[in-house]
N, C-alpha and C positions, 0 to 999 in steps of 0.2 A: 609388436613388442608385448602388447597386453595379452594377446592370445598365447604367446610363448610363456608368459608368466603364469597364466592359468593352467597350461599343460604341466608346468613344473610343480605347481601347487597340488594338482591332482596326483602327480607321480609321488610327491611327498606323502600325501594321504594314503596312497596305496602301500607304500613302504611301511609306514607306522601301523597301518591296519594289519599287515602281515606280522609285524613284531608283536602287537597286542594279541592277535588271534592265536598265533603259535605258542604264546607264553602260557596258555592253559595247559598244554602238554608238558612244557618245561617245568612248570610249578608242580604238576602231578608227579613227575619223575623225581623232583627235588625232595619230596616228602618221604621218599624211601630212606633218606639219609639224615633227616632232622624232624623234630616235632613241628607242628603247624605254627605255633607261636614263635618258636625259635627262628624259623624261616621268615615269618612275617616281620619280626623285629629286625632281622638283618636287612631285608629288602627295603623297609621303610626308613630306618635310621641312616643306612649308607646312601640310599637314594636321596634323602633330604640333604646330606652333606654334598653330594655331587651337584644337586640343583643350586646350592649356595655358591659353589665354585663357578657354575655357569653364570649365575647372577653377577658375580664379581667381574668375570672377564667380559661379559656383555654390557657392563656398566649400567645395569638396571637398578632400580631402587632397592636398597638392602634392609632398611629399617622395618621393625615390626609395628604395624598399626592395627587398630581395632582388635586388641588382644582378646577380650572375652569371646568375640565371634570367631576369631582364628582358632581359639582353643576348642570351641564346640565343633567347628569344622574338622579339626584334627582328630577329635574323638570319633566323629561319625565316619570320616574317611579311612582312618587307620585302624581303629578298633572295630567299628561297625562294618565297614566295607571290606577292607583287606583281611582283617582277622577272621571274619566269618566266612569269607570265600575260601581262604586257605584251609580253614577247619572243614568246610564242606567237601573240599577235594580229598581229604583224608579217607573218607569212606565212600564218597560218591564218584561218579564218572566225570571226567573233564568236560565232555561235550554238554551234558545236561546242566552242569554247574555254570558253564559259560552262558548258555541260553537263558537260564533262570535269573542269573545275575543281571543280564542285559535287559531284563524287563524294567529296568530303571526308568526309561521315559514314560512307561505306562503308569508307574507309581507317581512320577512327577505330575502327570496330567491329573490324577485323582487327588493328590495332596495339595495341588495348587488351588483347588476349589476352596477348601476351608482356610488355607494359609495365605493365599494371594488374591482370593476373590475371582479367580479365572474359572468360570463355569465350563463343565464338559458339555459340548453342544455339537450338533450337526454330525459330520463324518467321524468325530471323535468317539461317538457311541459305538460305531462299527468296530473301531479299534478296541474299545473296552470289551465288547462281546467276544471278539476274536481272541483277545489275550486271555480272557477268563476260560474259554473253552480249551485253549491251548494248554494252559496250566493244569486244568482238570485232567486232560488226556495224559500229560506227562506224569502227574502224580498217581493217576489210576486209583482213586480212593477205594474202589471195590476190591482191589487186589494190592493192598499196600505192600511195597517191596521193602527190602532191607535198607535201601538207601533213602527211605522216606525222610529221616531226620536230616540227612545231607541236603536233600532238595529244599527242605524248610529253611536250613541255614543259608542256602544260596538265595532264596527269596528275601530273607531278612537282610542279606548283604545288599541286594538291589534296592530295598526300601531305605536302608541307611544311606546309600549313594544318592537316592532321590531326595532325601531330606537335606543332605549336604548341598545338592544342586539348587534347591529352593532357597536355602540360607545364603548361598553364594549369590543368587540372583538378587535377593533383598539387600545384600551388602553392596552389590554393584550399583543398585539404584541409590543407595545412601552415599557411597564413595566411588563414583564412576571412574576415577583416575587411578585406582589401585592397579598395579602391574600384575598381569596374569601369572607370570612365573613366580613373583613374590607371593601371590595368593595361593600358589601351589606348594612352595617350599616351606613356608612357616607352619601351616597346618600339619604337613607331613612330619616336620621335626617335633612339633608339640605333641602330636599323637603318637609318635614313635617312642617317646619316653615311657608312658605307661605300658606300651606294648613290650618294651624291653623288660620292665618290671614283671609283667605277666609271664614272659618267657622264662624268667629266673625263678618264679614262684611255682608255676605249674610243672609237675614232674614230667620228665621226658628223657629218652635215651640221650647219651652224649652224641653230639653232632659228628657224623662221619665225613671228614673233609676229603671226599673222593673227588676225582677229576670232574665227574658229572655235576656234583653239588657245587663246586667252585664255578663251573661254567654257568649253572642255573642262577647263582647269586649275581655273577657279572652280567648275565643276560638281563636280569631284572633291574639291576642298578643302572646299566649303561644303555643297552639296546631298547628294552621296553620302558626304560625310565628316562634318563637325560636326553638321549638322542631322539626318542619318540616325542618328547615334549617340545624339543626345538623344531622338529618337523611339523608338529601340531600348530605351534605359534606361527611358523612360516606360512602354513596353509590358511590359517585364520586371517592373516593380513591380506590375503589375495583372493579369498573366496567368501561368499556369504556364510555366516556361521551355521545356518540351517543346512546348507549343502555339505559342509564339512562334517556336521554331526551325523547326517544320514549316511555319508560314506563310511564313517567309523562303525556303523552298524554291521559292516561286513566282518568285524572281529569275531563275534560269536559263531558265525557261519564257518569261518576259517578254523576256529577252535574246535568246533564239532567235527568238521571233516578231518582235521589233523588227528583228533582222538580216535576217529573211526579207522583211519589208515594205520597210524603208528601204534595205538594202544588197543586195537581191535575192539573198541567200544561200539559195537554195532547196535543202533537203536532199533526197537521193534516198530511195527507199523503205527501203533497208537502214538508212540513217542515222536516218530517222524512227522505225523500229522499235527501233533501238538506244537512241535518246533516250527513247522511251516505256518501255523496260525499265529504264533507269537511274532514270527518274522514279518508276516503280513500286517499285524497290528502296529509294529514299529515303523514300517514303511508309511502307513496311513498317518501316524502321529507326526512323522518327519515332514511329510508333504504339507499337512495342515499347518505345522509350525512355520515352514518356509513361507507359506501364503500369508500368514499373519505377520511375518517379519518380527516374530518374538521367539528367537531360537532358544531351545532348551539348553542350559549350560551343561554340556557333556564334557567340559574340560576338567571336571573334578573327578579323580579316582579312576580314570580309564585303565583298562587292562589290554 
């Protein structure tokens, strides 16, 4: 029975990873019909409402606790993470944006040193060197491309996600009994409010409610949103968090491959090597994390 439960948990992880990975292509397509902040506002506000419906029907804790921290998390996850990654997708490729955004565990490892007192040591330095070289190859500073600003936004999105992960970890240490779904829904709602205001203030063409755009919004709200979160919670209950987090690292690989096939975003040799080095760094970080039994909180902001 235990083995069967583990297999089901891995299958749930595989499904949600496909949802999160392919969503980079879906989001890139959606931006042909709406401005980046309009789309970000729709996916976060509606996504938050759906999560609260899930909380209600699963009888999870509904109340808002730790308001100041929840607000900071909302701004980092919704404005910093989602807003910047959608903005990055406007001019940049879906594949590179996915890979650079998913450098989050690398930034968590570096930021945890001054913020949590967790020093970088041992094999983690190999991950640092590999990730730095990977990012340099993707950016190609000697031949800055037109999408340099987009790649910078994607990195900032990953840093914002990392900051939210560290704050979430500190909040968990302070209030270990906070429900994970509640900890996801409230920041998303609080952060979506200023995102809606930004979408109303920043000039953008009128949203074209095409069939594809409606599909993209529904995909983000339900498949990549509510359903993926339920699958994530199901997997976390049956697998070590470190294992679940490492499996979720398949998402940028799926995103990059999907963009290559569907959007013909073929990376050059340097970009491929850079992506491979970043993927290697993330694998090293995940393995070290599992061995320490101190899993990085990848539950916040996943795509």
